[in-house]
N, C-alpha and C positions, 0 to 999 in steps of 0.2 A: 147423688149430690154432685154439684159442680161448683169448684172453686178455684181460687189462684194459689200459687206456690208461695207467694209472699203475703204475709199479713202485717199491716202497719196502719197507724191511725191516719196517715195522709195518703193512703191508697184506698180509694172508694170502690167497692165491689159492685159490679153491674150484673144484674140477674139475666140470664137466658130468656126468661119468659117475659121480661119487660118489654112492652110494645114500643117504649121509647128508648131502646138499648143504645141506639146512635147518639142520642142527646145525653144519656148517662156517661158514655164513653168520653165525649166531648168535655163534659164537666169534670170527669176524672182527670183528663189531661191538663186542663186548665188548673186544677188544684195541685198537680205536680209541678208546675212551671217554676214557683219559687223554690221548691226543694231541688229541682235540677240545677237551678242557677247556683245555689250554694253547695251542691253535691249531697250525696247520701252515703256517709262513710260505712254504715252497717251493710250496705249492698255492694261495697266497692265501686260506687259511681262517682267519678270525679266532678268537680265544679265545672260547669260549662259557661260561666259568665265571668270573665271572657273565655271563649272556647280557645284552647291553645292546641295546635297541631304543630308538632315539633318546631317549625320556624314561622308559623303563621299564627296571628291573634285575630279572632273574630270578636268584634265589639257589639254589644246590644243585640245578641242573638235572640234572647227570649222576650225582651221588652217590647218588640214591635210586631210580635206575631199577630196576624189578623186573618180573618175569613177563613177560619179552619172548618174544614168539612170532613166527614168520615162516612164510609160506606162499610158496614160490618156484616159479614156472613157468619152467624154463630153456629150454623149447622156445619159448615166446612172449616170454621175457625180461621176465617181470612179477614184481615183488618186492612183497610185502605184509607189512607189519610191525604188530604190535600190542603195545604196552607200557603199563605202569602206573608212574605217579609217585605213591607214597602221599601225599607232601606237596610242594607247590610254593609257595614264598614269593616274592613280589615287591614291588617299590616303585617309585614314580615320580611324575611330575606329571600333573595332569589339567586340563581345561578344559571346561566343560560349559554348555550354553545351550540349553534345550529346554522344551516343554510337556508335562506329564503330566495328561491330562484337562484341568481348569481351572486347574491349578497351574503357574506358571512356575518352573522349576528352573534355577539357574545357580549357578556358582561356579568358582573357580580355586584350586588348592592342591596339597597332597601327597596321595598315594594309597598305601595299604598293603594288601596282600591275602594270603590263603591259600587254595589250592585243595587239597582232598583227593580222592584217587582220581581223579586226571586221567589219562585214558586216550586217548592220540592213537592213531589207526589211520593208517598211511602206505602210500601205494601209489606205486611208481616203475615206469616202463616204460623199458626200454632198447632200443636199436637197434644193429645191427652196422655198424661202419665199417671200411673197408680203409685201412691206412696202412703204407707200407714193406713190403708183402707179408704183413702180419699182420692178422688180424681182431681188432678190439677192440669192446668193449661200451661205448657211450656212453649216459649216462643222460638221459632226457628229463625232462619236466615231473613234479613231485611233487605229489601230492594228499593233504591232511591233513584228516581229521575228528577232531573232539575231543569227548569226554564227560567232564563234571565231576560227581563224586559230590556235593560240596558246595563252597560258595564263602563266603568271608567277606572283605568289602571295607570299608576305612574311608577316608573322604574328609574332609580337613580344609577348613575354610572353605566348606562346602557352603551354599548360599543367600547367599553372600558375607558370612557371619558374622551374619545376621539372627536374633536370639534368639527372635523369634515363630515362625519357621518351624522 
């Protein structure tokens, strides 16, 4: 028997033998979207709407997901996902101190940005573990590659407010 380590009513189990396993996995991910937005305390998964990275807030991360595709290799337990976020808006704080050619660039302030056609590609590999006579799939390291169609970023106080620069 093959099953997963976590059992909850909001997690849909996909069978290896299902010829439509990729569709089942897509449907399972769709079912998890709202749970991920609000967080899953029993699994120590924090809310990701908005997604907060120490000094950055990403808005509407889950609401605009589209064109999700997956390619799953159930023999080798490899899961590949591609999705598109048509618009991704973020804000946060920045601190910058660098040289660009002969120009010293520094500043510290607020940052606002928009990405369009944000396309992450995610690969996860699982491995089987035995527990209490059952075989479970434990997920290993996740690899993410990102392509961005266009980006717009605004930094306040760039050059520490120097009007000449």
